[in-house]
N, C-alpha and C positions, 0 to 999 in steps of 0.2 A: 414746347408741344411734339408731341410724336411726328404728326407730318412735316412740319419743319424739319426735324432730324431727317425724315426720310427723302426731302426734298433737297436739303444739303448733300446728303448721300449720291442721289443720283445725279445732279448736278457733277460733282467730283469726281465721281466712278464711271460715270457710263456714257457714252454718244450712240445717237439714233442714226443709223444708216439705213436710208430709204431701200437700198438695192441688197443690204445682206436680211435675207429672207430667214436664215437659221435661226440666228440670233440668240438668245441663254434661256436655258430651262432655269426653272424656280429654284432648283437647289443651286445651280450657280451664282443667282443673282442672290440668293439667301446668303451663302458661301461668302462672297463679296463684301456684302454688309455688315457679316461678323468680323469679318479681317479689317473691311473700314474701322469699325467701333474697337478692336482691340487697339490697332495702330493709335485711335484718338482717344483712347481713354474715357471711352462712352460707355453707358448700358445698353447692350441690344435689348430688341422688343422681340418677343414670339413672334412665330413665322405666321400663323395665322393671322395678326394684327400688321404685320409686315406687307402681309399680301393686299390687305385693304388699303394700307397707308400708299403702297404703291398704286392700287387702281386710282385712288383718291387723287394722285398726284397727274392722271391723266395718261398712266402707261397701260395700254389695254394688253392682254396676254391672247393667246390661243392656246388649244388643247390638242394635242397631236398622241395618239396612241395612249391616251390617258394621263398623258404629262402636260403639265401647264408649261408654256415657252412665252417668250418675248420678244416677237420678231423684231429684226432692227436694232437691235442693243448690241453695243461691245463693250467688254471692259476696258478701262483706261485706268493711269494713276500706280500710286503707291500699294492702293490695296488690289488690285490687280494683281501687281507681281507677289504680292506676300499670298494670296489666294493660290494663286498658281503654283508658287513654289512649295506651299504646306500643302497641297490637294494630290500631289504627285506621289503615285507611291513609292515607296523606296525601295530598290530594286538589292535584291540579296546575294551577294556574290559568294560561291564558296571560295575559300582560301586554300590552298594545298601550299603548306610549308613541307620540304623533304626534309628526311630524317637528318639529324645532325649525326656526325658518325662519334662514336665513342673510341678515347684514344688511349694507348696506356701512357703513364709519365714521359716516354721517352720517343714517342712517335711525334711526327709534324704532321700538319695539314699538306694534303697533296696541294701542288701549286695552282691549281686549277680550281680549288675549292676557298683560295686565298683572297 
């Protein structure tokens, strides 16, 4: 049953901290759920069903600037680690490779280049 799956997810992946006013937004909570499903070989439910199931499990949300968030929730566990690692943008670094000197057959590399 979907609600049971969401209940297990909530128990394993989030904790409630009363003094944590910021909490998690829907995107982060659903992303955490997807990571949990992937790690546990579970089939995730659509986001709309997820929102309903979370509400039926007693988790209240607020809206701030049109964004649904769940105050007091904080990620924990392996799924949290997986979500964070996979949601951080990969930085692109420009690698500068110095030109390789072209030598004649009888030339040797300078000592500083070896």
